[in-house]
All heavy atoms as an XYZ file, in Angstrom:
937
protein
N      29.997      3.696    -11.420
C      29.202      2.633    -10.835
C      27.787      3.108    -10.686
O      27.470      4.109    -10.058
C      29.801      2.271     -9.435
C      29.069      1.207     -8.744
C      29.632      0.860     -7.381
O      30.626      1.473     -6.927
N      29.026     -0.063     -6.684
N      26.887      2.306    -11.210
C      25.427      2.622    -11.158
C      24.908      2.414     -9.724
O      25.173      1.345     -9.125
C      24.645      1.716    -12.109
C      23.139      2.011    -11.958
C      25.071      2.056    -13.570
N      24.258      3.374     -9.234
C      23.578      3.246     -7.900
C      22.181      3.796     -7.960
O      21.964      4.841     -8.506
C      24.400      3.981     -6.792
C      25.587      3.238     -6.271
C      25.984      3.799     -4.949
O      26.183      4.982     -4.834
N      26.245      2.936     -3.983
N      21.282      3.043     -7.362
C      19.902      3.492     -7.167
C      19.578      3.195     -5.689
O      19.682      2.099     -5.232
C      18.965      2.669     -8.038
C      19.136      2.858     -9.568
C      18.555      1.772    -10.341
C      18.521      4.249     -9.993
N      19.197      4.278     -4.977
C      18.972      4.184     -3.541
C      17.572      4.716     -3.215
O      17.310      5.902     -3.346
C      20.040      4.969     -2.777
C      19.776      4.862     -1.264
C      21.453      4.510     -3.117
N      16.779      3.738     -2.768
C      15.375      4.119     -2.398
C      15.300      4.517     -0.935
O      16.072      4.047     -0.110
C      14.463      2.910     -2.622
C      14.416      2.375     -4.016
C      15.387      1.184     -4.188
O      16.349      1.146     -3.441
O      15.144      0.407     -5.139
N      14.345      5.341     -0.654
C      14.042      5.760      0.703
C      12.591      6.182      0.831
O      11.903      6.350     -0.191
C      14.964      6.878      1.172
O      14.760      8.037      0.298
N      12.127      6.313      2.043
C      10.770      6.828      2.284
C       9.731      5.797      2.677
O       8.572      6.141      2.926
N      10.148      4.505      2.709
C       9.184      3.508      3.174
C       8.918      3.594      4.646
O       9.550      4.389      5.347
N       7.984      2.763      5.079
C       7.655      2.721      6.480
C       6.375      2.073      6.745
O       5.767      1.452      5.850
N       5.893      2.208      7.949
C       4.591      1.655      8.388
C       3.535      2.766      8.326
O       3.729      3.833      8.865
C       4.676      1.111      9.799
C       3.418      0.626     10.488
C       2.842     -0.546      9.726
C       3.690      0.280     11.960
N       2.445      2.476      7.695
C       1.376      3.503      7.543
C       0.040      2.778      7.672
O      -0.097      1.585      7.339
C       1.480      4.209      6.148
C       1.336      3.240      5.024
C       0.543      5.397      6.062
N      -0.946      3.465      8.210
C      -2.238      2.895      8.333
C      -2.992      2.866      7.007
O      -2.671      3.733      6.117
C      -3.036      3.716      9.357
C      -2.559      3.591     10.745
C      -3.431      4.271     11.796
O      -4.264      5.126     11.403
N      -3.318      3.868     13.098
N      -3.947      2.016      6.844
C      -4.769      2.055      5.633
C      -5.381      3.390      5.400
O      -5.860      4.054      6.330
C      -5.841      0.985      5.902
C      -5.168      0.018      6.858
C      -4.279      0.890      7.719
N      -5.294      3.873      4.128
C      -5.824      5.207      3.807
C      -4.727      6.286      3.866
O      -4.973      7.416      3.464
N      -3.573      5.945      4.415
C      -2.496      6.911      4.575
C      -1.688      7.078      3.286
O      -1.985      6.475      2.264
N      -0.667      7.899      3.434
C       0.126      8.226      2.232
C       1.621      8.047      2.564
O       2.046      8.226      3.718
C      -0.100      9.662      1.779
O      -1.413      9.888      1.369
N       2.436      7.795      1.543
C       3.828      7.763      1.638
C       4.394      8.327      0.291
O       3.828      8.173     -0.738
C       4.407      6.347      1.808
C       4.318      5.760      3.203
C       4.773      4.293      3.138
C       5.156      6.559      4.237
N       5.571      8.942      0.402
C       6.263      9.365     -0.777
C       7.679      8.685     -0.819
O       8.484      8.919      0.072
C       6.473     10.847     -0.807
C       7.041     11.391     -2.058
C       7.515     12.867     -1.975
N       7.795     13.496     -3.225
C       8.637     14.473     -3.369
N       9.307     14.947     -2.337
N       8.814     15.000     -4.567
N       7.836      7.802     -1.764
C       9.082      7.151     -1.930
C       9.988      7.962     -2.843
O       9.540      8.586     -3.783
C       8.925      5.784     -2.536
C       7.921      4.835     -1.846
C       7.914      3.424     -2.504
C       8.247      4.704     -0.387
N      11.292      7.895     -2.532
C      12.274      8.616     -3.326
C      13.366      7.601     -3.797
O      13.622      6.607     -3.152
C      13.007      9.690     -2.505
O      12.067     10.654     -2.075
N      13.949      7.920     -4.952
C      15.002      7.113     -5.472
C      16.068      8.013     -6.023
O      15.843      8.845     -6.942
C      14.514      6.157     -6.578
S      15.780      5.268     -7.471
N      17.290      7.930     -5.459
C      18.390      8.714     -5.892
C      19.279      7.898     -6.840
O      19.677      6.813     -6.502
C      19.216      9.232     -4.717
N      19.524      8.440     -8.032
C      20.271      7.693     -9.030
C      21.664      8.348     -9.266
O      21.837      9.599     -9.184
C      19.514      7.690    -10.347
N      22.612      7.527     -9.545
C      23.956      8.028     -9.877
C      24.704      7.002    -10.731
O      24.290      5.809    -10.792
C      24.746      8.335     -8.619
O      24.930      7.197     -7.836
N      25.726      7.455    -11.411
C      26.573      6.527    -12.141
C      26.179      6.213    -13.591
O      26.777      5.434    -14.280
N      25.108      6.902    -14.069
C      24.732      6.742    -15.451
C      23.947      7.955    -15.883
O      23.598      8.826    -15.090
C      23.824      5.472    -15.620
C      22.490      5.527    -14.937
C      21.287      5.789    -15.647
C      22.382      5.326    -13.538
C      20.106      5.840    -15.002
C      21.184      5.338    -12.906
C      20.036      5.601    -13.643
N      23.740      8.086    -17.198
C      23.097      9.273    -17.752
C      21.593      9.144    -17.490
O      20.818      8.718    -18.342
C      23.385      9.398    -19.217
O      24.809      9.281    -19.469
C      22.933     10.769    -19.768
N      21.186      9.647    -16.367
C      19.843      9.446    -15.804
C      18.752      9.860    -16.793
O      17.791      9.123    -16.973
C      19.770     10.163    -14.525
C      18.388     10.180    -13.867
C      18.007      9.068    -13.130
C      17.502     11.196    -13.980
C      16.786      8.959    -12.504
C      16.284     11.121    -13.385
C      15.903     10.010    -12.632
N      18.944     11.057    -17.347
C      17.768     11.650    -18.114
C      17.654     10.998    -19.488
O      16.766     11.351    -20.230
C      17.904     13.122    -18.234
C      19.255     13.649    -18.646
O      20.153     12.789    -18.766
O      19.384     14.846    -18.886
N      18.494     10.031    -19.854
C      18.373      9.395    -21.167
C      17.408      8.149    -21.099
O      16.935      7.704    -22.140
C      19.716      8.911    -21.655
C      20.490     10.027    -22.313
O      19.943     11.120    -22.519
O      21.703      9.759    -22.602
N      17.204      7.594    -19.915
C      16.672      6.248    -19.840
C      15.374      6.110    -19.032
O      15.034      6.915    -18.205
C      17.722      5.320    -19.259
C      19.042      5.289    -20.032
C      20.212      5.646    -19.430
C      19.033      4.958    -21.360
C      21.427      5.631    -20.139
C      20.201      4.912    -22.082
C      21.369      5.254    -21.449
O      22.509      5.267    -22.216
N      14.696      5.017    -19.367
C      13.552      4.573    -18.574
C      13.978      4.401    -17.082
O      15.044      3.874    -16.779
C      13.162      3.146    -18.940
C      12.068      3.104    -20.004
O      11.104      3.787    -19.914
N      12.323      2.309    -21.027
N      13.048      4.837    -16.238
C      13.164      4.488    -14.811
C      11.793      3.925    -14.412
O      10.745      4.366    -14.828
C      13.434      5.763    -13.954
C      14.746      6.377    -14.325
C      13.430      5.385    -12.485
C      15.984      5.576    -13.941
N      11.864      2.901    -13.571
C      10.617      2.257    -13.172
C      10.557      2.052    -11.643
O      11.586      1.943    -10.949
N       9.354      1.945    -11.157
C       9.039      1.562     -9.803
C       8.384      0.151     -9.812
O       7.445     -0.034    -10.621
C       8.142      2.527     -9.065
C       8.801      3.758     -8.569
C       8.759      5.007     -9.151
C       9.581      3.903     -7.362
N       9.477      5.901     -8.353
C      10.022      5.254     -7.278
C       9.982      2.985     -6.362
C      10.807      5.724     -6.249
C      10.776      3.496     -5.337
C      11.149      4.824     -5.274
N       8.875     -0.693     -8.992
C       8.341     -2.044     -8.859
C       8.162     -2.399     -7.421
O       8.675     -1.722     -6.609
C       9.339     -3.072     -9.566
C       9.617     -2.768    -10.955
C      10.546     -1.807    -11.341
C       8.957     -3.406    -11.982
C      10.845     -1.531    -12.688
C       9.226     -3.147    -13.328
C      10.114     -2.191    -13.683
N       7.424     -3.522     -7.201
C       7.302     -3.929     -5.791
C       7.226     -5.440     -5.765
O       6.890     -6.102     -6.775
C       6.070     -3.358     -5.132
C       4.712     -3.847     -5.697
C       3.545     -3.070     -5.097
N       2.268     -3.566     -5.578
C       1.127     -2.997     -5.280
N       1.073     -1.915     -4.523
N      -0.002     -3.428     -5.767
N       7.584     -6.007     -4.629
C       7.565     -7.454     -4.434
C       7.035     -7.740     -3.073
O       7.631     -7.351     -2.036
C       8.947     -8.048     -4.637
C       8.895     -9.578     -4.646
C      10.170    -10.184     -5.229
O      11.190     -9.523     -5.360
N      10.116    -11.421     -5.625
N       5.877     -8.376     -2.998
C       5.285     -8.844     -1.750
C       5.840    -10.188     -1.419
O       6.285    -10.941     -2.283
C       3.791     -8.829     -1.837
N       5.780    -10.606     -0.132
C       6.253    -11.908      0.307
C       5.599    -13.006     -0.499
O       4.366    -13.045     -0.647
C       5.941    -11.962      1.737
C       5.896    -10.560      2.205
C       5.350     -9.775      1.043
N       6.401    -13.902     -1.083
C       5.865    -15.057     -1.797
C       5.359    -14.774     -3.210
O       4.781    -15.639     -3.830
N       5.546    -13.506     -3.642
C       5.047    -13.148     -4.947
C       6.211    -12.693     -5.805
O       7.315    -12.318     -5.349
C       4.021    -12.034     -4.841
C       2.731    -12.518     -4.150
C       1.650    -11.443     -4.199
C       0.353    -11.932     -3.585
N      -0.714    -10.913     -3.677
N       5.960    -12.581     -7.129
C       6.942    -12.115     -8.072
C       7.019    -10.564     -8.049
O       6.226     -9.886     -7.414
N       8.027    -10.051     -8.721
C       8.181     -8.629     -8.753
C       7.135     -8.024     -9.736
O       7.052     -8.471    -10.864
C       9.590     -8.289     -9.210
C      10.028     -6.868     -8.863
C      11.578     -6.762     -8.817
N      12.149     -7.440     -7.671
C      13.366     -7.313     -7.317
N      14.227     -6.594     -8.020
N      13.842     -7.996     -6.244
N       6.426     -7.022     -9.287
C       5.325     -6.444     -9.995
C       5.626     -4.995    -10.409
O       6.095     -4.202     -9.621
C       4.108     -6.411     -9.097
C       2.847     -5.743     -9.614
C       1.818     -5.532     -8.538
O       2.107     -5.761     -7.356
O       0.694     -5.128     -8.920
N       5.342     -4.684    -11.661
C       5.587     -3.315    -12.113
C       4.503     -2.408    -11.605
O       3.338     -2.783    -11.529
C       5.667     -3.226    -13.629
C       4.380     -3.671    -14.353
C       4.667     -3.742    -15.844
C       3.445     -4.209    -16.610
N       3.644     -4.374    -18.058
N       4.826     -1.155    -11.262
C       3.925     -0.156    -10.782
C       3.836      0.986    -11.767
O       2.815      1.396    -12.252
C       4.326      0.413     -9.402
C       4.453     -0.766     -8.383
C       3.338      1.434     -8.895
C       5.044     -0.302     -7.069
N       5.021      1.584    -12.062
C       4.988      2.753    -12.920
C       6.400      2.925    -13.511
O       7.397      2.586    -12.895
C       4.656      3.980    -12.056
O       4.536      5.157    -12.880
N       6.389      3.422    -14.752
C       7.635      3.683    -15.463
C       7.563      5.031    -16.187
O       6.471      5.487    -16.535
C       7.938      2.577    -16.475
S       8.261      0.990    -15.711
N       8.730      5.584    -16.436
C       8.818      6.926    -17.032
C       9.949      6.901    -18.035
O      11.082      6.537    -17.714
C       9.065      7.965    -15.965
O       9.445      9.215    -16.562
N       9.658      7.338    -19.217
C      10.695      7.483    -20.240
C      10.959      9.038    -20.449
O      10.067      9.727    -20.797
C      10.225      6.917    -21.605
O      11.047      7.319    -22.649
N      12.152      9.423    -20.125
C      12.457     10.803    -20.252
C      12.581     11.230    -21.738
O      12.297     12.390    -22.060
C      13.775     11.125    -19.512
O      13.995     12.521    -19.505
N      13.024     10.317    -22.578
C      13.347     10.672    -23.932
C      12.046     11.021    -24.726
O      12.085     11.944    -25.611
C      14.072      9.497    -24.674
O      13.263      8.410    -24.655
N      10.934     10.413    -24.440
C       9.710     10.716    -25.204
C       8.615     11.231    -24.322
O       7.520     11.506    -24.767
C       9.252      9.505    -26.020
C       9.032      8.282    -25.195
O       8.867      8.404    -23.939
O       8.991      7.154    -25.769
N       8.829     11.276    -22.998
C       7.869     11.805    -22.081
C       6.706     10.906    -21.730
O       5.767     11.287    -21.069
N       6.774      9.659    -22.184
C       5.705      8.718    -21.950
C       5.867      8.100    -20.551
O       6.948      7.982    -20.022
C       5.746      7.624    -23.020
C       5.296      8.091    -24.349
O       4.451      9.005    -24.421
N       5.824      7.523    -25.392
N       4.720      7.751    -20.007
C       4.686      7.147    -18.691
C       3.735      5.945    -18.753
O       2.811      5.876    -19.572
C       4.265      8.063    -17.582
O       2.934      8.566    -17.901
C       5.224      9.212    -17.462
N       3.907      5.048    -17.798
C       3.007      3.899    -17.636
C       2.667      3.780    -16.131
O       3.490      4.026    -15.256
C       3.726      2.624    -18.034
C       3.046      1.368    -17.552
C       2.010      0.803    -18.292
C       3.385      0.770    -16.346
C       1.331     -0.315    -17.830
C       2.700     -0.354    -15.888
C       1.699     -0.882    -16.656
O       1.056     -2.007    -16.191
N       1.420      3.485    -15.859
C       0.946      3.243    -14.503
C       0.085      2.015    -14.464
O      -0.866      1.929    -15.260
C       0.187      4.461    -13.994
C      -0.298      4.379    -12.536
C       0.857      4.277    -11.576
C      -1.190      5.578    -12.194
N       0.401      1.087    -13.612
C      -0.366     -0.128    -13.494
C      -1.739      0.135    -12.973
O      -1.925      1.163    -12.226
C       0.372     -1.136    -12.614
N      -2.691     -0.688    -13.305
C      -4.095     -0.538    -12.814
C      -4.118     -0.453    -11.304
O      -4.931      0.273    -10.739
C      -4.932     -1.689    -13.342
C      -5.268     -1.564    -14.812
O      -5.032     -0.469    -15.396
O      -5.656     -2.603    -15.385
N      -3.222     -1.206    -10.663
C      -3.233     -1.212     -9.161
C      -2.932      0.153     -8.578
O      -3.272      0.410     -7.430
C      -2.225     -2.241     -8.702
O      -0.908     -1.911     -9.157
N      -2.299      1.001     -9.361
C      -1.971      2.330     -8.813
C      -2.805      3.483     -9.337
O      -2.705      4.580     -8.828
N      -3.673      3.223    -10.290
C      -4.438      4.302    -10.882
C      -5.363      4.972     -9.940
O      -6.068      4.284     -9.153
C      -5.185      3.747    -12.105
C      -4.309      3.494    -13.300
C      -4.996      3.015    -14.514
C      -4.017      2.746    -15.643
N      -4.652      2.210    -16.849
N      -5.272      6.282     -9.895
C      -6.120      7.039     -8.950
C      -5.443      7.200     -7.599
O      -5.953      7.952     -6.753
N      -4.328      6.454     -7.374
C      -3.682      6.532     -6.042
C      -2.219      6.845     -6.091
O      -1.721      7.544     -5.210
C      -3.871      5.180     -5.328
C      -5.301      4.761     -5.138
C      -5.416      3.528     -4.298
N      -4.680      2.361     -4.810
C      -3.842      1.641     -4.157
N      -3.557      1.930     -2.876
N      -3.204      0.628     -4.728
N      -1.472      6.368     -7.099
C      -0.056      6.516     -7.202
C       0.321      7.479     -8.294
O      -0.335      7.529     -9.367
C       0.634      5.199     -7.466
C       0.488      4.176     -6.370
C       1.023      2.903     -6.584
C      -0.110      4.422     -5.182
C       0.912      1.941     -5.597
C      -0.231      3.446     -4.183
C       0.302      2.187     -4.456
N       1.348      8.269     -8.078
C       1.854      9.181     -9.052
C       3.355      9.126     -9.085
O       4.023      9.295     -8.037
C       1.453     10.599     -8.818
O       0.020     10.714     -8.765
C       1.910     11.537     -9.946
N       3.948      8.834    -10.242
C       5.406      8.816    -10.416
C       5.851     10.158    -10.965
O       5.211     10.662    -11.916
C       5.790      7.663    -11.310
C       7.324      7.611    -11.552
S       7.708      6.184    -12.647
C       9.489      6.382    -12.800
N       6.981     10.642    -10.493
C       7.568     11.831    -11.071
C       9.086     11.743    -11.090
O       9.639     10.888    -10.318
C       7.143     13.071    -10.296
O       7.518     13.052     -8.969
N       9.753     12.463    -11.909
C      11.164     12.421    -11.934
C      11.735     13.843    -12.079
O      11.120     14.671    -12.705
C      11.694     11.516    -13.081
C      11.347     11.949    -14.453
C      11.654     10.828    -15.426
N      13.084     10.646    -15.612
C      13.629      9.620    -16.296
N      12.803      8.692    -16.865
N      14.920      9.491    -16.413
N      12.884     14.065    -11.428
C      13.540     15.342    -11.527
C      14.924     15.009    -12.158
O      15.831     14.598    -11.456
C      13.682     15.963    -10.146
C      14.300     17.345    -10.135
O      15.088     17.661    -11.065
O      14.044     18.124     -9.250
N      15.043     15.253    -13.442
C      16.261     14.875    -14.122
C      17.459     15.666    -13.632
O      18.571     15.183    -13.546
C      16.091     15.064    -15.633
C      15.265     13.997    -16.252
O      15.058     12.945    -15.657
N      14.699     14.241    -17.412
N      17.256     16.968    -13.281
C      18.328     17.787    -12.776
C      18.933     17.247    -11.481
O      20.137     17.322    -11.291
C      17.853     19.184    -12.573
N      18.073     16.711    -10.647
C      18.528     16.147     -9.353
C      18.776     14.690     -9.409
O      19.250     14.085     -8.419
C      17.459     16.444     -8.272
C      17.242     17.896     -7.973
C      16.282     18.085     -6.847
C      16.074     19.567     -6.520
N      15.134     19.760     -5.428
N      18.477     14.052    -10.541
C      18.603     12.593    -10.708
C      17.828     11.874     -9.639
O      18.283     10.950     -8.966
C      20.083     12.168    -10.636
C      20.899     12.683    -11.835
C      22.243     12.102    -11.927
C      23.028     12.573    -13.123
N      24.340     11.898    -13.270
N      16.600     12.302     -9.462
C      15.672     11.727     -8.462
C      14.385     11.287     -9.130
O      13.903     11.919    -10.113
C      15.332     12.777     -7.412
C      16.519     13.238     -6.553
S      17.095     11.929     -5.423
C      15.659     11.743     -4.367
N      13.837     10.234     -8.590
C      12.528      9.712     -9.002
C      11.719      9.569     -7.735
O      12.243      9.160     -6.687
C      12.670      8.328     -9.699
C      11.332      7.878    -10.232
C      13.638      8.424    -10.806
N      10.443      9.843     -7.861
C       9.551      9.784     -6.730
C       8.294      8.949     -7.033
O       7.910      8.844     -8.180
C       9.113     11.166     -6.342
C      10.229     12.151     -6.125
C      10.639     13.015     -7.123
C      10.929     12.165     -4.913
C      11.702     13.909     -6.963
C      11.972     13.061     -4.711
C      12.345     13.882     -5.726
O      13.383     14.758     -5.570
N       7.752      8.346     -6.001
C       6.471      7.645     -6.124
C       5.614      8.103     -4.965
O       5.830      7.797     -3.860
C       6.613      6.128     -6.124
C       5.355      5.348     -6.339
C       4.878      5.539     -7.786
C       5.556      3.876     -6.064
N       4.621      8.955     -5.307
C       3.648      9.417     -4.322
C       2.546      8.388     -4.220
O       1.896      8.093     -5.259
C       3.102     10.793     -4.700
C       2.037     11.327     -3.801
C       2.584     11.629     -2.378
O       3.639     12.218     -2.237
N       1.857     11.251     -1.351
N       2.307      7.858     -3.090
C       1.304      6.813     -2.888
C       0.230      7.328     -1.866
O       0.589      7.611     -0.740
C       1.934      5.544     -2.383
C       3.050      5.039     -3.303
S       3.662      3.401     -2.831
C       4.337      3.753     -1.240
N      -0.961      7.409     -2.324
C      -2.090      7.849     -1.494
C      -3.090      6.748     -1.338
O      -3.116      5.749     -2.097
C      -2.745      9.081     -2.150
C      -1.804     10.246     -2.301
O      -0.951     10.499     -1.481
N      -2.017     11.022     -3.374
N      -3.940      6.893     -0.324
C      -4.954      5.880     -0.032
C      -4.427      4.495     -0.009
O      -4.982      3.586     -0.733
C      -6.116      6.060     -1.081
C      -7.337      5.245     -0.710
O      -7.530      4.899      0.450
N      -8.127      4.849     -1.710
N      -3.411      4.281      0.701
C      -2.728      3.024      0.763
C      -3.582      1.927      1.343
O      -4.387      2.166      2.288
C      -1.429      3.088      1.488
C      -0.301      3.782      0.681
C       0.806      4.310      1.638
C       0.282      2.781     -0.366
N      -3.447      0.662      0.810
C      -4.197     -0.440      1.243
C      -3.302     -1.560      1.762
O      -2.122     -1.566      1.391
C      -5.013     -0.993      0.058
C      -5.917      0.033     -0.629
C      -6.540     -0.534     -1.910
C      -7.416      0.485     -2.576
N      -8.022     -0.047     -3.826
N      -3.799     -2.422      2.581
C      -2.949     -3.500      3.075
C      -2.253     -4.293      1.972
O      -1.118     -4.712      2.086
C      -3.940     -4.371      3.920
C      -4.922     -3.432      4.377
C      -5.123     -2.425      3.247
N      -2.927     -4.481      0.844
C      -2.357     -5.201     -0.289
C      -1.208     -4.456     -1.009
O      -0.566     -5.006     -1.872
C      -3.437     -5.586     -1.316
C      -4.290     -4.409     -1.772
C      -5.613     -4.332     -1.011
O      -5.601     -4.533      0.247
O      -6.607     -4.027     -1.674
N      -1.012     -3.236     -0.598
C       0.226     -2.495     -1.062
C       1.458     -2.853     -0.337
O       2.569     -2.383     -0.659
C      -0.037     -0.988     -1.034
C      -1.172     -0.534     -1.921
O      -1.219     -1.005     -3.058
O      -1.953      0.336     -1.468
N       1.344     -3.588      0.714
C       2.491     -3.995      1.539
C       3.463     -4.807      0.712
O       3.128     -5.816      0.101
C       2.048     -4.849      2.758
O       1.253     -3.975      3.604
C       3.230     -5.358      3.493
N       4.701     -4.332      0.582
C       5.739     -4.973     -0.242
C       7.026     -4.198     -0.044
O       7.071     -3.127      0.545
C       5.295     -4.898     -1.703
N       8.078     -4.764     -0.621
C       9.323     -4.030     -0.814
C       9.249     -3.337     -2.181
O       8.937     -3.947     -3.166
C      10.568     -4.940     -0.762
C      11.822     -4.175     -0.975
C      10.652     -5.674      0.583
N       9.510     -2.062     -2.171
C       9.420     -1.196     -3.388
C      10.857     -0.931     -3.910
O      11.734     -0.535     -3.090
C       8.697      0.064     -3.056
C       7.206     -0.140     -2.984
C       6.677     -0.826     -1.867
C       6.345      0.320     -3.945
C       5.283     -1.098     -1.777
C       4.963      0.142     -3.809
C       4.434     -0.583     -2.784
O       3.067     -0.794     -2.619
N      10.996     -1.100     -5.179
C      12.304     -0.902     -5.817
C      12.165      0.085     -6.970
O      11.201      0.143     -7.663
C      12.761     -2.187     -6.442
C      12.971     -3.394     -5.475
C      11.891     -4.217     -5.206
C      14.175     -3.637     -4.915
C      12.055     -5.307     -4.361
C      14.345     -4.720     -4.052
C      13.303     -5.563     -3.761
O      13.471     -6.604     -2.933
N      13.288      0.847     -7.160
C      13.401      1.534     -8.457
C      14.494      0.895     -9.222
O      15.367      0.206     -8.711
C      13.721      3.024     -8.226
S      15.313      3.388     -7.510
N      14.384      1.034    -10.562
C      15.307      0.329    -11.476
C      15.362      1.083    -12.789
O      14.487      1.903    -13.137
C      14.787     -1.083    -11.691
N      16.445      0.775    -13.552
C      16.534      1.273    -14.891
C      16.920      0.100    -15.833
O      17.538     -0.837    -15.442
C      17.615      2.414    -14.959
O      17.616      2.915    -16.311
C      18.997      1.924    -14.662
N      16.466      0.254    -17.106
C      16.790     -0.785    -18.103
C      17.601     -0.177    -19.214
O      17.799     -0.892    -20.243
C      15.496     -1.454    -18.640
C      14.540     -0.427    -19.225
O      14.800      0.761    -19.421
N      13.340     -0.897    -19.543
N      18.093      1.043    -19.079
C      18.915      1.681    -20.072
C      18.331      1.744    -21.504
O      19.005      1.744    -22.468
C      20.290      0.951    -20.162
C      20.960      0.893    -18.778
C      21.015     -0.299    -18.099
C      21.502      2.027    -18.225
C      21.626     -0.370    -16.866
C      22.100      1.975    -16.983
C      22.172      0.769    -16.329
O      22.746      0.709    -15.061
N      16.972      1.754    -21.562
C      16.254      1.917    -22.816
C      15.716      3.308    -22.887
O      15.313      3.930    -21.935
C      15.107      0.859    -22.911
C      15.559     -0.589    -22.910
C      14.356     -1.490    -22.912
C      16.457     -0.905    -24.092
N      15.649      3.818    -24.128
C      15.204      5.230    -24.277
C      13.703      5.366    -24.391
O      13.148      6.337    -23.956
C      15.970      5.862    -25.418
C      17.481      5.966    -25.200
C      18.188      6.532    -26.340
N      19.668      6.553    -26.106
C      20.309      7.534    -25.547
N      19.682      8.573    -25.131
N      21.588      7.458    -25.384
N      13.088      4.484    -25.076
C      11.603      4.539    -25.163
C      10.984      3.866    -23.996
O      11.625      3.110    -23.255
N       9.689      4.121    -23.837
C       9.004      3.551    -22.651
C       8.925      2.066    -22.725
O       8.484      1.489    -23.753
C       7.585      4.142    -22.550
C       6.794      3.708    -21.364
C       7.415      4.247    -20.052
C       5.323      4.171    -21.418
N       9.375      1.376    -21.656
C       9.364     -0.057    -21.608
C       9.258     -0.392    -20.121
O      10.205     -0.109    -19.402
C      10.584     -0.694    -22.218
C      10.509     -2.182    -22.249
O       9.935     -2.806    -21.361
O      11.069     -2.727    -23.230
N       8.218     -1.005    -19.707
C       8.022     -1.329    -18.301
C       7.997     -2.838    -18.082
O       7.461     -3.316    -17.026
C       6.725     -0.679    -17.759
S       6.794     -0.202    -16.009
N       8.539     -3.578    -18.943
C       8.677     -5.015    -18.770
C       9.752     -5.310    -17.755
O      10.910     -4.962    -17.954
C       9.029     -5.685    -20.137
C       9.111     -7.174    -20.050
O       9.208     -7.735    -18.953
N       9.104     -7.805    -21.178
N       9.397     -5.925    -16.667
C      10.337     -6.118    -15.555
C      11.570     -6.908    -16.005
O      12.670     -6.691    -15.497
C       9.664     -6.829    -14.348
C       9.198     -8.254    -14.745
C      10.524     -6.850    -13.151
N      11.397     -7.734    -16.992
C      12.533     -8.541    -17.487
C      13.659     -7.757    -18.118
O      14.756     -8.238    -18.323
C      12.029     -9.658    -18.419
C      11.072    -10.664    -17.841
C      10.562    -11.632    -18.883
C      11.700    -11.408    -16.687
N      13.300     -6.550    -18.571
C      14.319     -5.732    -19.238
C      15.128     -4.886    -18.296
O      16.152     -4.289    -18.704
C      13.640     -4.759    -20.240
O      12.915     -3.763    -19.576
C      12.761     -5.571    -21.257
N      14.783     -4.862    -16.991
C      15.443     -4.042    -16.045
C      16.567     -4.804    -15.368
O      16.385     -5.849    -14.824
C      14.475     -3.549    -15.006
C      13.598     -2.447    -15.489
C      12.489     -2.757    -16.314
C      13.786     -1.109    -15.181
C      11.693     -1.764    -16.805
C      13.001     -0.158    -15.673
C      11.924     -0.407    -16.474
N      17.816     -4.215    -15.424
C      18.938     -4.946    -14.937
C      19.664     -4.264    -13.786
O      20.440     -4.903    -13.123
N      19.341     -2.950    -13.547
C      20.016     -2.314    -12.427
C      18.922     -1.935    -11.408
O      17.997     -1.133    -11.754
C      20.675     -1.051    -12.895
O      21.838     -1.405    -13.655
N      19.077     -2.373    -10.191
C      18.014     -2.240     -9.151
C      18.603     -1.607     -7.905
O      19.760     -1.838     -7.569
C      17.441     -3.610     -8.774
C      16.754     -4.273     -9.890
C      17.339     -5.016    -10.921
C      15.375     -4.269    -10.121
N      16.344     -5.493    -11.781
C      15.136     -5.040    -11.308
C      14.261     -3.730     -9.530
C      13.878     -5.288    -11.848
C      12.968     -3.997    -10.008
C      12.814     -4.750    -11.156
N      17.760     -0.876     -7.198
C      18.142     -0.444     -5.886
C      17.947     -1.592     -4.863
O      17.544     -2.696     -5.226
N      18.230     -1.296     -3.618
C      18.147     -2.284     -2.577
C      16.704     -2.488     -2.041
O      16.436     -3.411     -1.347
C      19.062     -1.963     -1.401
C      18.497     -0.956     -0.388
C      18.386      0.449     -0.911
O      18.870      0.814     -1.946
N      17.676      1.304     -0.154
N      15.851     -1.531     -2.373
C      14.462     -1.607     -1.979
C      14.192     -0.885     -0.682
O      15.059     -0.683      0.155
N      12.906     -0.525     -0.511
C      12.486      0.101      0.738
C      11.106     -0.543      1.144
O      10.239     -0.739      0.265
C      12.337      1.621      0.650
O      11.998      2.195      1.898
C      11.298      2.064     -0.382
N      10.997     -0.918      2.379
C       9.801     -1.715      2.850
C       8.638     -0.727      3.089
O       8.778      0.294      3.760
C      10.097     -2.437      4.113
C       8.934     -3.171      4.741
C       8.501     -4.342      3.930
O       9.297     -5.155      3.539
N       7.167     -4.494      3.714
N       7.494     -1.080      2.528
C       6.258     -0.392      2.802
C       5.286     -1.373      3.420
O       5.023     -2.418      2.869
C       5.651      0.203      1.514
C       4.217      0.719      1.820
C       6.540      1.287      0.946
N       4.799     -1.020      4.626
C       3.862     -1.852      5.338
C       2.616     -1.066      5.630
O       2.662      0.011      6.259
C       4.497     -2.403      6.630
O       5.627     -3.131      6.337
C       3.487     -3.349      7.363
N       1.488     -1.550      5.172
C       0.234     -0.871      5.385
C      -0.610     -1.732      6.321
O      -1.046     -2.870      5.962
C      -0.540     -0.648      4.043
C      -1.785      0.145      4.329
C       0.353      0.025      3.077
N      -0.807     -1.235      7.517
C      -1.447     -2.063      8.566
C      -2.017     -1.158      9.637
O      -1.443     -0.107      9.954
C      -0.487     -3.041      9.129
O      -1.090     -3.740     10.246
N      -3.108     -1.592     10.194
C      -3.674     -0.826     11.296
C      -3.219     -1.396     12.613
O      -3.546     -0.905     13.685
C      -5.201     -0.872     11.296
O      -5.690     -2.182     11.184
């Protein structure tokens, strides 16, 4: 059974940092794309960053450039999203997901297995 479990969200002041974690199980983790996405109230699910283990390619959305870093530990079946200099517009539920594709693909429509999400709130 595929499981993706996010953790690390919370309330942080603008300019602060959070590190999100995603624990994966039930599939061959190091073969496939893993992605981080977020969804703010009233908005669609937005891609943030994706990582393809098979070819080492990564994707980072413009919204995260210079502030967010995605990493993965295949041995531990863990994915992380380090978020620095957080802004109020980063407030959302953050999800990790896999689309079982081997090459880099960060199209949200291809992702079929999702975690339950972790809430990130950036507010003073």
